[in-house]
C-alpha positions, 0 to 999 in steps of 0.5 A: 735181610741177607743184603744187610748181613753181606754188607756188614761182612764186606765192611768188616773184611775191610776194616780187617784188612786195614788193620792187618796192613797197618800192623804189618807196616808197623812191624816193619817200620819197628824192624828198621834202623833210622839214622836222623841228623841227630845221630849223625851229629853225635858220631861226627862230635865223638869223632872229632873229640876223640882225634883232635889236638885241641885240649878238651873243652876247648872246641865247638862245631856246627854242621853246616849240610843237612842230611834227610833221614836214612832208613836202613833194613833191620840187622846189625847197624853200625857206622864209621866217620872219616875226616876228609882232607882238613886233618887239623880239625879246624875250620871248614871240614868235610866228614865222610859218614859211612853206614853199614848193615850186617858189616856191609856198606849200605850208604855213604854221605858227605858232612860238612862241619865248621869247627872252632877253638878256644885259643890264646893270643898275647895281646899288648896293653898299651902303645909299645914303640919300636926298639922297646923291651917287652915286659910282663906288665905290657901284655896280657893273654886273651882267649877267642873262638877262631876257625884258623890259627895264624902260623906266627901267632904267640900264646904264652906271655913268656915267649914275648917278656925280654924280647926286643920289638921290631915295630911300634904297636897300638894297645889290643894288638896281637903279637906275632913272632915277626915283631920282635926278636931276642936281645943281642946281650953281646955284639961282635967287636965290642968288649965282654966280661969273661967269667971263668968258673971252675967251682972252687976258683972263679976269675974274671978277665976282659975279651972282645966278642967276635960275634953277636949273641943272645942270652944262653947262646954260645960265641966266640970270645978273643981273650985280650991278654992271652989273644986265644979264642975261647967259646963261652955262654952269654949270660947277660949284657956284655958278660959270657961265662966259661964253666970248667968241669 
């Protein structure tokens, strides 16, 4: 009888010990803060959204490096995300995540992310020959996700309409700035019409352009009547204007 009671007491003691240990473990786990991949992803996403130069809603990113769960001791836990190197927030980019416990740096992790933006490109509708003047019907705007934006890319139709093509292009060709130039409306050594406008009086005469000029630019023109050099603004093909205020 005594042996049975003793055995039961031993078993009961073991069970109580296990319960106490498990309870202590659960309390310890509850007191700790776990930083997992999802929290890191959200922190990096918030950082990109805050500092990126792109319009809201035109960016997407993917975390390329995995991160094990990080367990921090109980206390005031905070973190900070910084970008490393490539600060244009596009393409493969590294971020540094610093984790703090009670204001003291606890751990630092380097995370690689791939950022893409939805960018607009001007694309040709059809075959266009060299020396063609680009019209609004010759091009359209196409959006696509990219990891890099070419330096000479064009994103607005107004940037190309009225320009002179320097090369022949096929349909669905993305236009770049080295493919076209401003149309030379006034050419050096050619006759131009000079309009002198003072508001109340409008006089037209002829002159000889001393230099090439595109619409909106100022060029030197020789008045063939007085043989004097004047500066005039190019307002059209072979036409310049002098404004008197």
